N, C-alpha and C positions, 0 to 999 in steps of 0.2 A: 634445516626444516623449521619453519616458524609454526608454533602451535599455541593454542589458547584453550582454556578449560572452562566449561560451563556445567556447574553441578558435578555429577559423576562422570561426565563425558569429556574427552579431549578431542580437539579438531585440528587438522592441518590447514593452514591458511594458504590459499592459492590466489594470487593476484599478479597482473590482471588475468582474468579468466574469460575465454570465449572469443570468437571472431566478431567483436563489436567495433564498428567503424569509428575511427578517430577523426575529429574535426567535423562531424556532422550532428552536432548536438551533444548534450551531456546525458548520461544514464540517469534518469529520474526515478525509475522503478524497474522491478523484475518480477516475473511470475512464472509458475510452473503449470503447464497444461496437464489435463488428465492422462495424456499419453506419454508424459515425461519430457516433452519438448520445453525448452526455456524460451520465454519471451522477454525482451529487454525494450524499455520504453525510452526513447530519446526526446529530450526537450530542446526546442530551439526558440529564438526570438523572432516571431513572425514579421516584425517590422523591419528587420535588417538582414535576416539570414535567408539563403536560398531555400527552396522547397526540397526537403529530404523526407525519406520515409521515417515515421515515427515509431514503428514497431519492427524489430529485428527478431526473426525466429531462428533459434539455434537448436541443434540436436542435444540430447542429454550430455554429450561429450564436449559441446561448445562449438561444433561446426555450423557455420552459417547455411541455412536452408532457404530463407525467404526474407523479403522486406516489403512492407506496405504501410498504408495509413498516412499518405502525404496530405490528406485533407485536414488532419488534426493540426490546429494552430499552436496550442499550448498545452502539450502533453504533461500532466502532473503525476497522477497515479493511474493504475489500472488493475483489473482482476479478471481471471478466467473463471466463468461460471462452470458448475459441474457438467453441464451439457456442451461445453466447449466454446460457448460464445465469449467474446472478449469485450469487456466494458472499459472504455478508455475515458478518463476524466479530462475533457478539453476545457481547462479551467477559465481562461479568459473569454471563451465563447459560452460559458454558463450551460454547458451541455455534457451529458454522458453519452458518448457515441458507441453504439453496439455494432461489432463486426463479427462475421463468420471467421473461422480460423484461416480461411484462404485470403482474407483481406477485404472481402465484400462488405460494404455497409448494409446492415439488415434492420436498423432501428436506432432508437435513441430515447433518452429521458431528458426532460426540460425543453425549453424553446431556444434554439440556437441563436446566439447573439443577443438575447434579451435578458437582462439581469432581473431577478425576482420572479421568475416564472418556471419553476420556483427557486432555482439556484442563483446564487450571487458569488461567482468565483469558487466553485466547489473544490474539494480536495481529494476525497477518496471514496471508494465503493467496495462493499463486501456483501456476502450472501449468507443467509440463515439456512439452517438444515431443512426448513419447510419451503425453500425456494424464495423467500422474501429477499428484498434488496434494500440495503442500507447505504446512505450517502452522507458523508461528513461534509457539510456545507460551511467551510470554515474561514474564508477570507473576507467576503463581504457580509456574510451572515454568521450567526453563532447558533447553528441548528444541526440537528440530525434528522434525516427524512427516512421514512420506512415506506417502501413500495411493496405490492404483492408481486408475484412471479410474472404477471402480465404487464407490469409497469404502471399500475394504478396507484396513485398516492393515498396511503392509508393514514399517515400520522406524521407530525413534525414536532420536535421538542427542543427546548433550549432557549437561552437569551444571553446577552452580554453580561459578564460578571465573573466573580471568583467564588461564588457560593455553590452549594450542592445543586447539580443539574444546570449550572451556568457554564459558559465557555468563553475562552479567549483564544480563538483559533483551534476549533476541532479539526485536527490535521489528518488523522487516520482513524479508521474503524475496522473492527473484527468482531466476529460472532463466535462465542463458545458453543461447545456441543449441547449444553443445556439451554441455549438460545439467549443467554445473557449477552449484552452488547458492550464491548470495551471500546472506549474512545480516547485517543491520545489528545488531551487538552493541552496543546503545546505551550502556550505562553503562561499557563497556570502551573506548569511543571508537574503534571500529574496524569494518571490515567483514571477516568471515571467509568463506572460499571452501572448498567441499567438493565431493567427487564426488557423483553422483546418489544413491549409497548411504550417504553420510555420512562418508566418509574425509576427514580434514582435509587441505587442500592449502596454504593461505596465509592471512595476516592482512594487511589493508591499513590502515595507520594514518593519521594526520594528519586525523582527523575528530573533531568535538566533538559527542558524543551524536547519532549519525546516526539520523534519524527514519524515513526511507523510502528504499528502494533499488528501482530499476527498470532494465530492460535493453531497449535499442532493437533494431531489426532487424539492425543492423550489429554487434551484440555489444558495444557500448559500455555502460558502467555509469553511471547517474545516482544521485547521493546527495544528499539533503537533510539538513542539520544543524540542531540545535536553535538554534544561532546562525543569523542570517538569511543563509545561503549555500547555493548549489547547486554541486555539483562534478560534472565530467564526467570519467570515467576510461576508459582503454582496457580491453580484455578482460583484460589482465594487471595491471591496477591502476595504471598510470602516469597521473598527473594531466595531462589535456589542457586543462582550463579550469576557471575558478571565478568565480562572480559572486554579487552580492547582489540577488536579484530580489523580495524580499518585505520586510516591515517587521520582523517579530519571529520569523521562522522558520516554514517550512512543515511541516505534520504529514504530509499526504499528497500524492501526486504521480501524474500519468498522462502518457503520451507519445502524441501523435497525429501526423499527417502534417504536419510543419513546425511543430508547436506543442507547448508544454509547459504542463500545467495543475498548479496548485499550490493545495492547500487550506490556508487560514490560519485560525487560531482566535482570534488577537488582533491586529487586529480580525477579526471573523468574515467571511470573504469568499473568493472564488476568484479567483486571479490567473492570467492567461493570457499566455505568452510566444509571440509570433509571429515566426517567423524571417523576416529581411529578405534580399532579393536571391535 
């Protein structure tokens, strides 16, 4: 049995996990729905690959239940809202596509196929405790956008650079219970922390190209790096633990009850960490 330690906890490493199709795109992200179902996001190259479902729905045990989302061209990250809606970042189409859990498209943020309205190859989406929606707009822009729960754009912040509040590829975003916003500033090798309205608070270093940032119910922050490691931080950025749970670095991440799910692209698979004891 392969195990890793994070802080005071030990986890069993299970890989590959789940009935994820092979040869139909690479796992770009993973999410856990409020009812415990696991969603896997598959990325394909729309210029050369056949049309496949972009979202695979699994039972908590990993059994395949459904597949949908063929209209998504460039699936990058996604997130499940508390009400069960699924927000998929269609990166090269400059849109966040909103689905019902059964795969019906029910809305969207941004103007599909039009860069700069407001997205320019966005990366990630997350939700605040008040229902607000945050988007890391990190490939063509160096911005974070905040929307209200109805999708109205409230604020945008950031600019290119390496100073406080500046970004070079804001790749992932997560919201802490106190509404602070954590952003994985990938090419600047740090996580930046802001108020809910975008005022800069802190920068947490000692990361190498952070790919995904998540927050658990206790307010701890989890960060995957492009090198194959996973870091656990306190809510003020102190390192609590670090491990190497994957082969070549995890792109996406999701937290469940006693489990951590990681999406790998090379080799393409999902890894599951199960807490022991």
